[in-house]
N, C-alpha and C positions, 0 to 999 in steps of 0.2 A: 945654043938652044935655051930658051927660057923655061925654067922649071917652077913649080908651085913654091910658095913662100910660107913656111911654118908660122912666122910672126903674124902674117895677115890672117891665117886660118885660126890661130889660137885666140886672137883678139875677138873674133866672132863667137867662138865657143865660150869663152869666159864671160861674155856679156849675158849669156843665158844661164850660167852656172851659179851666179850669185856669190855671196861672201861666206861668212861663218853662220852655221845653224846647228842647233842641238834640240830638235823637236822630238819629244818622246813618242809621238805618233808617226814619225817618219821611219820607215823600215830600214833606211840607210843609217839611222842614228846620227851621230855627230859628223858633220861635213864641213869642209872648207873648199871653196871654189869647185864644188862638185866632187871632191874626193872624199869618199865615205870611210870613216875609221873602221867600220865593220867589214868592209870589203878590201880595204888596203891598210891593215893595221901596222905594217912594217914601213909605211911611207915616212921618210926622214922628216918631213914637215911637221908631223905630229909632235916631235920633241920641241920644236919652236913654239907651236901653238900651246902646248902644255905649260911651257915656261912663261908665256905671255899672259896666261890666265890670271897671274898675280897683278898684272898692270891694271890700274883703275880705269883705263880707257879701253879695256878689252870688251868686245872684239874689234872695235874700230881701229885699234893700234896695229892689227895684223896687216892691213893693206899697205902700211908704210915700211914694212920690213923687207928689205931687198933680198936677204937670204931666203926668206920664206917664198917670195915671188919667184925666185930662181928655182926653188924646189918644185913649185907648181908647174912652171914651164918645163922643167926636166921630166916631171912625171908624165905630162901629156905627150911630150915628144917621144919618150922611150916606150911608153905603154900603148900608144895609139898611132901617132903620126908615122913613126918609123916602121911599125908593123903593117901599115897599109902602103908603105913605100912612098909616102907623100913627096919626098924630095925628088922622086923620079917621074912624077906625073907632070905632064906638060901644062895642062890647063888648071888654073887656080880654082875655078869654080868646081871642077870635078874632084880635085884633091880635097877641097873643103867639104864637099858633100860626103865623100867616103870617110873622111876623118870624123865629121860630126856623127855619122851613123855608127862608126866604131866606138865613139865615146858614149853614145846613148844606148846602144843595144849590144855592144860587144864587137870585138874585132872579127871573129869568125862569121857571125851572121851578116855583118856589113860586107865582107868579102864575098860571101855566098851570093848575096843580092847582086853585087857587081858582076860576078861570074855568070849569073843567070841572064842579066842584061846583055852581056857580051856573048852569050850563046855557048858558054863553056861548062863542063861538068863542075858541079858544086863541091869544092874541097874545103873551102873556108881558109885557105892559105894563099897568100900572094905568090904569084909566079911570073916569070918573064912573059909567058903567053898572055896572061891577063893584062899585064902592064902594056904590052904592045897593042892589044885590043883597046884598052882605055885610051891610050895616046893617039890611036887612029880615029877615034870617034869625034864627031863634031862638037 
């Protein structure tokens, strides 16, 4: 059975997340690839970003750092894709929609919406029952 592919899903998400930003008017504060230092201060990638700030090509230099990109991918997989059981969803588009919702509004609200669509009680947590419903939908 074919399952959804994280690499395809993350490519779409990262297109809308942008690169490095540190806008004082942005409530998220300093961000890289949509990861806010304010909301995710313990993210390992911040150590790399901080070291790179000494580079004269900063922030352009960030996108060429394989270790940093690996940290970005790991962040999105662990905190969002895995929590919506993306690897267990049959249809790529459905997995991408749930993943994107989790990234943009939070895992629990995204799952609650999926539960509502599936006609299940809203718990905000992935379950086998929800997965079966998702995988049986057109």
